[in-house]
N, C-alpha and C positions, 0 to 999 in steps of 0.2 A: 490540531490534525486534520478531524471534522470538520473544524469552521473552513481551514483552507480547502478541504473537497467539496463542503456546501458552498463554497463564492462560486465553485463552478460546478454547480451541479454534478457531482460525480462520485458523490456521497450512498447513493441508495442503494450502488450494487454492489457495495464491501456489506459484511455480516459485522457482527459483534465481535466475532472468533479473528474475522480477517484485521477490523482494526485492533486488536490486540496483538495480532503477530505485527504488523505493520511497525505499532510504538515499541514492541521488544524488539526486533529489530534493528529501529534505529537505536536504540538505549542501549544495544549493546555492539552494536556496530557491523551486525549480520547480517549476508547475503540473504536474500528469501528466495529459494528454488521454487518455480511451480507453474501450472499448469490454468490459468486466470485470468482471463485479461484484468480484471479487474484489481488487479496490484501493477499491469503498468501501466494503468490509466493512474493509480494511485500513486507512480513515483515520477508519471511527468509533471505530477502537483507536487511532491512534495521532495523536493530536491534532495534530502539524507536518504530516504529510499533505496537501498541497493539490494536489486531484485535483478534474476534472470529465468527466463521460461526454458521451461526440458519439456523432451519431447516423450 
């Protein structure tokens, strides 16, 4: 996943914790509920990631 993000220069805004959340969500087929634009960027580049921004 980090390679996919790095290829688009989109990996720098994500923390190690963000990467763990993304990897876990993909593995367990969960939706990430967030208030962080980094997850939206990740979802554009990693189609397996389901995410939804909350207010």
